[in-house]
NUVEX-911646 format. One line per field, with one value per residue (C-alpha): residue number from 1; residue in one letter; chain; x, z, y. Coordinates in steps of 0.1 Angstrom, whole numbers. Layout:
<atoms>
i = [NUM ...]
aa = [A ...]
ch = [A ...]
east = [X ...]
up = [Z ...]
north = [Y ...]
</atoms>
This chain:
<atoms>
i = [1 2 3 4 5 6 7 8 9 10 11 12 13 14 15 16 17 18 19 20 21 22 23 24 25 26 27 28 29 30 31 32 33 34 35 36 37 38 39 40 41 42 43 44 45 46 47 48 49 50 51 52 53 54 55 56 57 58 59 60 61 62 63 64 65 66 67 68 69 70 71 72 73 74 75 76 77 78 79 80 81 82 83 84 85 86 87 88 89 90 91 92 93 94 95 96 97 98 99 100 101 102 103 104 105 106 107 108 109 110 111 112 113 114 115 116 117 118 119 120 121 122 123 124 125 126 127 128 129 130 131 132 133 134 135 136 137 138 139 140 141 142 143 144 145 146 147 148 149 150 151 152 153 154 155 156 157 158 159 160 161 162 163 164 165 166 167 168 169 170 171 172 173 174 175 176 177 178 179 180 181 182 183 184 185 186 187 188 189 190 191 192 193 194 195 196 197 198 199 200 201 202 203 204 205 206 207 208 209 210 211 212 213 214 215 216 217 218 219 220 221 222 223 224 225 226 227 228 229 230 231 232 233 234 235 236 237 238 239 240 241 242 243 244 245 246 247 248 249 250 251 252 253 254 255 256 257 258 259 260 261 262 263 264 265 266 267 268 269 270 271 272 273 274 275 276 277 278 279 280 281 282 283 284 285 286 287 288 289 290 291 292 293 294 295 296 297 298 299 300 301 302 303 304 305 306 307 308 309 310 311 312 313 314 315 316 317 318 319 320 321 322 323 324 325 326 327 328 329 330 331 332 333 334 335 336 337 338 339 340 341 342 343 344 345 346 347 348 349 350 351 352 353 354 355 356 357 358 359 360 361 362 363 364 365 366 367 368 369 370 371 372 373 374 375 376 377 378 379 380 381 382 383 384 385 386 387 388 389 390 391 392 393 394]
aa = [M T G L S P V R A L I A L T V L L S A T I S L S P I A V A D T S N S S D S V E S K Y F R H I M F R E S P W A N Y R G I H P I D T D A P P A V A H Y Q F D Y D S E Q R V V A I R Y Q I N N D L I D D N Q V W D S F I W F A P S V K I K Y G E S T E L H T Y Y N V N G E Q V A V H G D V Y S A R Y S L D E D G N R T S L H F Y N E E N Q P S Q N A W N I H H Y E W R Y N N G I V N E K R F D L S D I Q Q P M R P V L Q F Y E V N L E Y D D K G Q L A F I R N L G T T G E P T N N D S G A G I D R I V Y D Q Y G N F V R W Q V Y D K D G N P V E G N R P M V H V G E H L Y D Q F G N K V G M R G F D R Y G N Q V P F S W S A Y E H V Y T F D D Y G N Q R A S D S F S K S G E L E V S I I R T Y T N D N S R L K S I S T V S E T G E R I P S P V L S G A A Y V E F N Y D E N G N R T H Q F F N A D G S P L R T S E T S S T N]
ch = [A A A A A A A A A A A A A A A A A A A A A A A A A A A A A A A A A A A A A A A A A A A A A A A A A A A A A A A A A A A A A A A A A A A A A A A A A A A A A A A A A A A A A A A A A A A A A A A A A A A A A A A A A A A A A A A A A A A A A A A A A A A A A A A A A A A A A A A A A A A A A A A A A A A A A A A A A A A A A A A A A A A A A A A A A A A A A A A A A A A A A A A A A A A A A A A A A A A A A A A A A A A A A A A A A A A A A A A A A A A A A A A A A A A A A A A A A A A A A A A A A A A A A A A A A A A A A A A A A A A A A A A A A A A A A A A A A A A A A A A A A A A A A A A A A A A A A A A A A A A A A A A A A A A A A A A A A A A A A A A A A A A A A A A A A A A A A A A A A A A A A A A A A A A A A A A A A A A A A A A A A A A A A A A A A A A A A A A A A A A A A A A A A A A A A A A A A A]
east = [1147 1162 1133 1134 1153 1134 1158 1142 1129 1166 1171 1137 1145 1180 1166 1136 1161 1193 1179 1182 1149 1148 1116 1103 1090 1056 1030 1001 988 979 946 927 927 946 930 934 917 883 881 894 898 910 933 949 981 1005 1016 1053 1074 1112 1119 1106 1100 1065 1037 1022 991 968 956 932 903 880 846 839 832 851 886 882 893 923 955 950 963 939 944 934 926 925 899 924 924 961 973 979 980 986 980 988 964 938 905 922 952 981 1005 1040 1056 1040 1067 1047 1057 1049 1072 1100 1088 1066 1089 1066 1031 1021 1032 1020 1024 1023 1024 1039 1039 1069 1078 1063 1072 1070 1071 1068 1050 1050 1023 1018 1019 1051 1071 1105 1132 1130 1149 1181 1179 1150 1134 1118 1118 1118 1107 1113 1088 1086 1062 1043 1042 1068 1094 1127 1145 1144 1167 1165 1170 1174 1158 1181 1173 1208 1212 1214 1212 1187 1195 1208 1233 1215 1209 1192 1178 1178 1153 1146 1115 1104 1077 1074 1110 1125 1163 1173 1205 1213 1239 1253 1265 1295 1280 1292 1267 1249 1234 1195 1200 1232 1218 1206 1239 1221 1236 1220 1190 1161 1127 1102 1064 1037 1002 990 1017 1032 1070 1077 1116 1146 1178 1209 1232 1260 1283 1288 1255 1255 1240 1259 1257 1265 1286 1261 1259 1226 1217 1177 1149 1115 1088 1051 1016 984 951 950 981 1001 1039 1039 1072 1105 1126 1165 1183 1217 1223 1213 1182 1194 1180 1204 1205 1216 1211 1212 1184 1206 1173 1161 1125 1112 1078 1055 1020 994 964 928 935 971 990 1023 1019 1048 1078 1104 1128 1136 1164 1164 1151 1121 1135 1128 1160 1168 1179 1213 1210 1198 1162 1142 1107 1095 1056 1044 1011 986 960 927 939 965 996 1023 1025 1049 1075 1089 1118 1120 1150 1145 1136 1109 1126 1119 1152 1140 1104 1101 1071 1057 1029 1013 997 961 950 972 993 1024 1050 1049 1076 1096 1110 1130 1114 1125 1104 1089 1080 1107 1126 1162 1187 1192 1214 1181 1179 1213 1221 1189 1160 1134 1133 1103 1091 1075 1063 1059 1028 1049 1054 1089 1099 1124 1135 1151 1169 1165 1182 1159 1157 1143 1178 1185 1210 1218 1208 1174 1178 1156 1147 1120 1090 1092]
up = [890 920 940 977 992 1020 1035 1027 1061 1073 1054 1067 1101 1102 1096 1122 1150 1141 1127 1152 1146 1159 1171 1165 1195 1179 1204 1185 1171 1134 1141 1114 1078 1064 1067 1030 1019 1007 998 1012 993 1007 990 1003 984 967 931 928 920 914 915 934 903 902 924 951 937 954 940 951 959 990 984 1016 1034 1066 1072 1071 1096 1073 1065 1040 1027 1031 1005 1011 982 978 955 926 932 941 972 1004 1029 1031 1060 1065 1089 1104 1109 1125 1139 1122 1115 1126 1107 1092 1070 1039 1003 1001 1031 1000 987 1020 1048 1076 1090 1075 1050 1042 1011 1005 971 962 929 913 946 963 997 1015 1054 1076 1107 1132 1148 1172 1146 1153 1124 1121 1099 1079 1053 1067 1078 1055 1079 1046 1009 986 951 922 894 858 846 832 870 860 885 879 912 945 976 1011 1045 1080 1111 1113 1079 1064 1034 1041 1026 1027 1033 997 1004 979 987 954 924 885 859 827 811 774 758 785 791 822 826 861 879 916 936 971 995 979 944 932 912 932 919 918 951 966 955 918 903 877 877 853 837 814 830 802 815 796 786 823 837 852 851 822 813 833 810 825 808 835 842 807 793 770 773 800 814 852 866 866 830 831 811 809 832 822 845 840 857 858 852 890 889 908 898 888 868 860 831 825 796 785 772 737 745 750 779 807 844 865 892 926 922 892 876 840 850 886 894 923 933 946 968 958 982 966 991 978 986 968 947 925 896 861 836 802 791 815 838 873 893 929 936 943 980 974 979 953 964 988 1004 1025 1045 1057 1083 1079 1086 1060 1083 1073 1098 1079 1050 1042 1021 1003 985 950 969 989 1019 1043 1044 1069 1082 1098 1121 1131 1159 1164 1192 1199 1176 1149 1142 1158 1156 1188 1178 1152 1154 1130 1134 1120 1099 1131 1146 1171 1172 1159 1159 1126 1109 1100 1136 1139 1157 1179 1177 1181 1192 1213 1212 1238 1233 1258 1260 1237 1213 1216 1211 1230 1217 1233 1213 1230 1224 1217 1254 1263 1275 1266 1238 1249 1263 1256 1228 1223 1193 1182 1162 1125]
north = [776 762 742 741 712 690 705 739 736 737 770 784 771 784 820 811 804 826 856 889 909 944 956 994 1012 1013 994 996 963 959 946 966 971 999 1036 1041 1006 1005 967 933 903 872 843 811 817 840 835 825 855 852 888 918 935 917 927 904 885 863 829 802 829 825 839 857 888 881 864 828 801 788 803 830 863 893 918 957 977 1014 1030 1029 992 992 969 991 959 925 901 864 850 826 844 876 860 868 839 839 812 780 771 769 774 808 816 816 849 864 875 892 882 917 941 977 997 1036 1050 1085 1104 1083 1058 1029 1023 988 981 951 940 913 895 924 951 964 973 950 943 909 888 901 937 952 974 994 987 1017 1016 1039 1042 1058 1078 1047 1033 1006 999 1007 1005 992 997 983 1004 992 1005 1035 1046 1037 1015 979 944 915 878 872 901 924 962 973 960 979 972 981 973 969 949 920 917 931 932 931 937 934 951 948 979 978 981 948 928 899 864 862 841 823 792 805 820 839 876 901 883 890 883 873 874 860 875 869 887 855 850 825 826 838 841 846 873 868 896 907 911 883 847 828 794 793 768 742 744 763 795 795 787 784 784 766 772 756 773 782 800 773 772 735 730 745 733 742 747 760 793 780 763 728 709 704 691 724 748 736 707 694 680 693 692 700 695 705 688 709 699 714 743 752 736 718 681 671 676 657 658 644 641 651 619 621 596 603 611 624 660 669 667 628 632 612 627 650 646 675 670 698 703 718 751 749 747 719 693 671 671 636 630 596 577 560 529 541 545 574 596 623 632 668 670 704 713 746 767 763 792 774 805 800 770 751 726 709 674 649 615 578 559 543 575 577 612 613 638 656 680 698 706 714 679 681 656 684 721 736 773 795 832 856 883 908 878 874 836 812 782 752 724 689 653 624 613 647 663 698 698 735 764 783 809 840 856 877 873 882]
</atoms>
């Protein structure tokens, strides 16, 4: 497993600021449940999934008959108990981007799912209910199913209904399922095999699921179909969950099952820490001997702070000596559904320039009535770093 760096914010923010999102001509906001739904359930979080072969699964259920006033996922089900729509929202207000752990596997405020005889179609919507391309150029995601309903492939298409790639250079996935083990391969538009992610250099893999349907092992088969170590020496990832469905630990082994420090974080064990609501409040790593060690990006420990609405307010990275390396502070709009600003600050609370913000000390976001976003980078003294840039909500 690669865990997300403190500077996961850097990755998420880079996508947030630089991605060009094309809006469809659909103008009617998605403010109600799917017409096919007969029941709705509410969850604070989505279970971790490393592969789109797995279904979306809600964890940390909220016992309520109406959308609650905290960040949550509304799952809508049809009469066959299949998920037909998911909304990430506070009350009925869709959330644009609050930079939480779930963002790793959740790319839009709303997803709709339609089922055919042997197909499954996923489409994505912004806060105005307009269909959009997400995570690269994915306007729609189309699954093929076998006679037992197992997913056998997934292809991505753009707004022009042409084959496209996601942000990880993948156009399509291929799966073979047998007795709890899923064999997975990924290919780009040129039909060249691709790794799971650019920072997780596992190519063909066997995904092993436990009796709860949770991903337990990822075994790298490289490009030859045989157990293989990547350049970091990693060949196997083990993933562990707690009783609430939180992904609490990953462990790295070579292809023969020997413990190693590997993959992007270069630790043997990575731990995610959570509060009672399932918010990830910390991350730390250990070597094969049980000693806490820094991640490859130098941070020794990460601490995350959330507000009462479930929005991440701060992410702090510390050195082994306990010195604050970087603190990323976020503010939100009054309805708590959209980012208002991101700042990098020193231990004394002063804004400082940082590569996390491409050399700026803070960035401010503004939204027009259509949800289109402009952002402006600033120096620590408040002077503009460069001109305002426009992007669309995703």
